[in-house]
N, C-alpha and C positions, 0 to 999 in steps of 0.2 A: 389279283384275286385278292380282295378284300382285308383285313388286318382286323383280326380278333383279341381278345384278350377275356383273362379270367384274375381276377384282384381277390388276394385272401387271406381274412388277417388272425390271429392268433391275443389272445385276452392283455397281455405283454406287448400290441399293438406293434409289432414282426410280425413281417408282411411278404410274402412271396405273389409273385407277380407272371403271370404265362402270356406270353402274345404268340399271334401265328403270324407269319408273311408272306411271300414268294420265297423263301430262301428259309423258312427252318419257322424250327420253334426256340426261341427265350424264352427262360425265367431268371426275372432277379431277385431273389432273396433281400429288402433292408429290414435293419436291425438298429433301432436309431440314428446315430448319423454313418454308417457302416451301407456300403449297396456291393449285392459286388452281381454281375449278369455274366451266362453263360449264353452263347448261345456264333452262331442258329447250331440248330442238336437237327435231327434226321428224323420222321413224323413218323418212319414201321414197327424204329426200336418198342420207342415211347406204345405209339395204340398196343405194340402184344401185351408188351408188361401189365398193362392197365391192364386187355383184357382177361388177364389166364391170373389175375390178382383179384380171389374172391374182395368181397366191401365184409367187412365185419363190422 
């Protein structure tokens, strides 16, 4: 599988990167000099959660 990523940032320049590869989903949050990465996470629970969450 080809790896895919989504990068988002807020006005304070904090960032969220969501990365998908063969092992699952990885999420990295960055704020200034601090960074936290979690993963691999299973794709199915995230897909169900996004599908059940109405847009605001």
